[in-house]
N, C-alpha and C positions, 0 to 999 in steps of 0.2 A: 497564400500559405502563411500561417502565424509562426512567429519565431518563438521558440520555447526556451526559457532560461535554463541553463545547465542545472541538473539536479543537485550537484554539490553546492551551488550558489544558494539555492532555495534552502537547503539544509543548514548551511552556514548562517544564513539570516535568521532562521529559527533558533539556532543555538545562541547567537548573539542576543536575541530578544530575551532569552532565558538566563543570560549571564554565564553561558557555558562556552567551552572551547571545542574546536574541531580537532580532535585528537586522532592519532594514527589508528587507534582501536575503533573509534566511531567511523573513520573513513573506510576501514576494512569491512565493518558491518554493512555500511551503505553499499559498498562495492558488491559484497556477496548477495545482498538483497536485489540489487538492480540486475544481476545476472540470472536471477530466478525467472523461469518462464511459466511456472505453474504456482499453485498455492503452496505455501511453506509454513512450517512451524518454527518457532524460535530455536529449538534444539538443533534443527538443521543448519541454521545460520552459525550457531556456536561451532559446530563441526567444520563447516566451510572455512570460517575464519582461522580456526586452529590449524588447518591444512596449510595455510600461508606462513606458518611459523610465528604468528603474532599471538601472544598470550592474551586471552580475553575471558572475562568471567561471564557466567550466565546473567548475572545482575546487570552488567554493562550492556549485554545484548538486549535484555528486556527493557531497560531504560531507553536505549537507543531506538528500539522499535516503537515505544510509546511516543517519543519525540517525532519520529518519522510519520506516525499516524496523524499527530497534531499538525504537522507541516503539510499534510495532504499528499505525501509521496507514496505512502502505502495505505492499504485499507484493511481493517480488521473484519473478518468474516466469522461471525459467531456460529458455532456448530451445536452447542447446547449450553446449559447453565454454567458448565465448568470450562469448556474448551473453545478455542478459536484458532483459526488459521489466518494467514495474511497473504496479500498479493500486492505487487507493485502496480500502481495506477498512473504514476507520473509519466507523461509523454507517451502513453499507450492508448490504444483505441478504447473507447468507452466499453464498459462491460456490464452485463446483466447476468446475475447468477441465481440459480435455483439450488437451495441448500436443503437436502433431506436431513433433518435433525435426527431422525430415527436411525438412519444408516450412516450418517456423516458423509454422504456422497454429495459432491458439488458438481453441478452441471452448468456449463457456460451456455448462455442463451444469446440469441441475436434477435432483437425486437425493433425493426425499423420504425414502427409506430411510436416507440418511446423517443427515438432520436428526433423524429418530426415534432413531437410534442415539446421536447427540450428546446429545439431550435425556435419554435413559435414563442415559447415563454421568454427565451433570451431576447428575441427581437422585440417583444412587447415591452420588456423592461429596459431595453437598450444596453444590454450587457453581453459580454463574450463568455461563453462557457469554458471553464478551465478543465473541468472533469465532471462526469456524471456517474452516479452509482445507483444501481437498482438491484436489490437483493430480496428474493422471496424465500422466507424460512417456512418449511413445510414438513409435515409428517404424513404417513399413510393413513 
């Protein structure tokens, strides 16, 4: 079993590399995101954080989400040219998604063949997979 570094440590390292601080607002955004079990939109996170009594702006949430994507903690799932949703991938089972761009429906897939291919590639290159992502964008 691999030991996974705590998500807050990964985020703090990302912030430090950007010359930014781990503020209470960012901590609450991270906490709200980690508690999500399904796909989410940034406005949902704004609402969740405000329920805790911490004042947070939409801009802070959007900037924090961008940093979390860059850190590999969450993944952006494009729905169309204008919109996207997100989901937490850090420390979670690999995910494959089918995104219907015409209906904005997101279907979770389980494709064991992809996991086998991923593992074969990792072995070939002598690396350990941290996360894998496979997204199919489709229309009818």
